[in-house]
Phi, psi and omega in degrees: 000151181283158180263119181298142183232143178256165179294142181245149181284167186294323181295318177297324181296317182294318177300313181294320178295320177299321177300317181292316182294326182279349182284128180235153174060044182296139179292140179283112191250346189273098182239123173195170182236144180231121179057036178085357182240162176250103188300314179216152180304312185179153182287144180303324176236135180302137186293341180274001172295122185277135177260130181307151181303313184289334178284324176293319179300314181297321179290321177296315177299313181298316179300310184301309185283325180293323176293315181298315180294317180299314179293318182299321180288327187273347190298324185289336186254350189291132178088007183237160178298147178300324178292323176296319178299320180291325184285323182279320191235000177084181177264188179285161001294130184289152177228167180283109183242004178286310176233116187301133176084001185207135176266089184274150183256165182235204195292335181290319176293321179294324176297320179300312178297323182291327179292319173305312179298319177295323180293317178296331182264003185285345186056034182061020180251118185296329179290321172301318181298314179298316180296320180291322177298313184295325176296316180297317178294324179298317180291323180294322180290326178291336177287348172241073190295316182292313181294321180297320179292323184290322180296312180300313181297322178294322176292324180293320178295320176301318184290324180291317187277331183249344181069357173207155175226136183284107184297331180293344181249011180254114176240138174240209184284121170062024181240028179280111183296335179296319178299309183298327184292332181295318180293313181307315183297319181290318188278330186273342184295126184085009183243325190227155172285318183228130181251004188299318179298324177295315181296315185296314181294321181293322177292317181295348172304329182226343184223147176243000184283133181296328180302322179299319180297318180294316182291320180298315181291328175295316176298318179297321181291324179294323178286329172299313175298319181296326180287327189272327189284162175279112184294342176286334191230037182292136182245100182299323182291325175291322176299315183293323178297329177287323178290325176296315178297336188269000182230146175234011174290123191302313180299311183292318181295320178293323175294325178293324179291319176298319176303318179298323178295313180298320180295319179295327177276359178060038179293144174294165178298321181294318178299319180297317181297320184292325180290332176279351184085019182248037181289337179263016181127149179288127179293154177284063185226143184297321176301313185297308180304315185286325181286322177297317177300310183295320179291322177297319175300313183288328182283333181228065193291336186243012183224101186291324184296312179298317181302313183277317179301311186288337174287314183294324182289350176287340174075193186064216180279064187282341187295310181297322178292321181294324183286326173299313178296309185293324180291318177298313182298318181285333172298316178291311186273337185079183181304324183295341181281342185274129180305131185299329180296330175285322180293325181294325190261344185284148181224143177245037179311141006273012183269133180276171175295327177294319178296321180297319181295319178295323178296312181301321179297325182276332183278325192301334176236024175304134013266021163076353178110172191288340183287323188235021186289335184257011176269149177289117180252006181289149179274151179289141177252153180268109181292312183292324175298321179297315179299318179294318179294321178297325181290317181294319180295317181299322179298309182290335171296317179294322180301310180294329174300319178292318176303319183279340187304316180296327179288324178295337181267004181246186181290350182274003177307137177299317187282336187258330186288137183241000000 
């Protein structure tokens, strides 16, 4: 069970935050097994370390807006070869080009909001959280009947042609586990001794592959560090060393060590992608998305724009990686680190800015104390507004499909170009 927490005054918050930021070399205390395996050796920072209220509010606001901006920027280029993206949409500085004049978000940002809502409604019980999240995702998918059917048909065809399908590479509507792990890391810090059960149930809402659990917890640990470190004196090499020490999954650990070599040589993000064999686009794999996002953040720890833009320009499955990069950067830097022109144009329809502010207010001190710990704290959602938004989004999705069609039939195709 979670430990109820009450609001703390600002002076106490500042003193506690200084204590947390000055703490070095924390012992790895998070030890548990999942399904007979040990997903990670231990969290870089013990989960029972309390995060000050104002720092948690800053991290929550940064996560929400950073995710929204990164996804809105990446929608037009997601799933295509980087050269195709440059030819169709140009180079940086990037703009919102999926829907002209507005930075619209897609299912990953909505999954982020649904995870926040499910956590608020969980009454501190992980199984209630998982059931509520699964129900919210199911209703969201039913609001996209044609696309939802297309995803299921694609999976069926893959199983028929290949006789098996890699669950770690399969993402549908609002079921990206990396996005959900970001929320868990922010909300669980300071509440529990062990968070493994929460992460396991959250991942199993949509995936049963062990690789997904490893990648999700790695991203969650990166978000944990982003929330805890002093953004003015951030040490990328120290953060990476803690992440390496926190995992014993052979493949992931090996990839993290290679990431460290690129970071020590100050390689650009594009150079790192080429060294990993991802020069023609980020592959649709949870390890690739998580590692690219983490490298982009560590390579540009104080520049949200560079972190997000250079991830998106890699092409391929850049949306998931860009969200990881943008979210980690915004968790550390806060809202002020995001370029104001992007903040002015980004939208989370059908949720208004006031709705987002109310959500942040409810999240920052969750579970709020013994008096209201068992009350439902989730905000109401607009069903008609969501349907209207889905119709408009589907229209622009079709337009972009037509824009990409000529390129897909030429030598610039992602799948055919070598």
